[in-house]
C-alpha positions in Angstrom: -187.4 -133.7 106.4 -190.3 -130.9 105.0 -192.3 -130.5 102.3 -194.0 -127.5 100.8 -195.7 -128.0 97.7 -197.1 -124.8 96.0 -199.9 -124.3 93.3 -201.6 -121.8 91.6 -205.1 -120.8 92.2 -207.1 -118.3 90.7 -206.8 -116.0 93.4 -202.9 -116.4 93.1 -200.2 -119.0 94.3 -200.7 -120.6 97.7 -198.7 -122.8 99.5 -198.7 -126.2 101.4 -196.4 -127.6 104.1 -196.3 -131.3 104.7 -194.2 -134.1 106.3 -191.9 -132.2 109.3 -190.3 -134.4 110.2 -187.3 -134.7 112.7 -185.6 -138.2 113.9 -186.1 -139.2 117.7 -182.0 -139.1 118.1 -181.9 -135.0 116.8 -184.9 -133.6 118.3 -185.2 -130.6 120.6 -181.8 -128.7 118.6 -184.6 -126.7 116.9 -184.4 -128.4 113.6 -187.8 -128.6 113.0 -188.4 -124.7 113.5 -185.0 -124.0 111.3 -186.8 -126.2 108.8 -189.9 -124.0 109.0 -187.9 -121.1 108.7 -186.4 -122.1 105.3 -190.2 -123.2 104.2 -191.2 -119.5 104.8 -188.1 -118.1 103.2 -188.6 -120.3 100.0 -192.5 -119.3 100.5 -191.9 -115.8 100.2 -190.0 -115.6 97.1 -191.9 -117.8 95.2 -194.3 -114.9 95.8 -196.6 -118.0 97.7 -199.8 -115.4 99.1 -200.6 -118.2 101.8 -198.9 -121.0 103.2 -200.8 -123.9 105.0 -200.1 -126.5 107.2 -202.3 -129.6 109.2 -201.4 -130.6 112.6 -203.8 -133.0 115.4 -205.2 -131.1 117.9 -202.9 -134.0 120.0 -199.4 -132.6 118.8 -199.6 -129.7 121.3 -195.5 -129.3 121.0 -195.6 -128.8 117.4 -198.6 -126.6 117.3 -196.6 -124.4 119.6 -193.8 -124.8 117.5 -195.9 -124.1 113.8 -197.4 -120.4 115.7 -194.2 -119.9 116.6 -193.2 -119.1 113.9 -196.0 -117.0 112.1 -198.4 -120.0 111.7 -202.3 -118.7 113.3 -205.2 -121.3 113.9 -207.6 -120.8 111.4 -211.5 -121.7 112.3 -211.9 -124.9 109.3 -213.4 -127.9 109.3 -210.7 -129.8 107.0 -212.4 -132.5 104.7 -210.8 -135.1 102.6 -212.2 -137.7 99.8 -209.8 -140.9 99.7 -212.2 -142.8 97.2 -215.0 -145.2 97.5 -214.8 -147.9 99.3 -215.5 -150.4 96.1 -212.1 -148.6 94.1 -210.0 -148.9 96.9 -211.0 -152.2 97.2 -209.8 -152.6 93.6 -206.7 -150.7 93.9 -205.7 -153.1 96.4 -206.2 -156.4 94.6 -205.3 -155.2 91.8 -202.1 -154.1 93.6 -201.8 -157.7 95.1 -201.7 -159.6 91.7 -199.2 -157.7 90.1 
């Protein structure tokens, strides 16, 4: 499976690839490459200006695959906001009481 999210920004439509996953039993058959190629085709059909993805540095084989289909490493600092710690605790407690 692979996920393509596309969204409008003032500078044009952009895309983000998430969750490129192939079951262990089916790896090594070119499935991830075909998924990525299909996503790139869809991104081009949608007229997306850019297509981004992130990967942990330890995933060397995945990074090599991404680069082989045209993704280029960027000098970037990825930052994420996941909510205030108290908010996450409150949400967890609320879900537990449902």
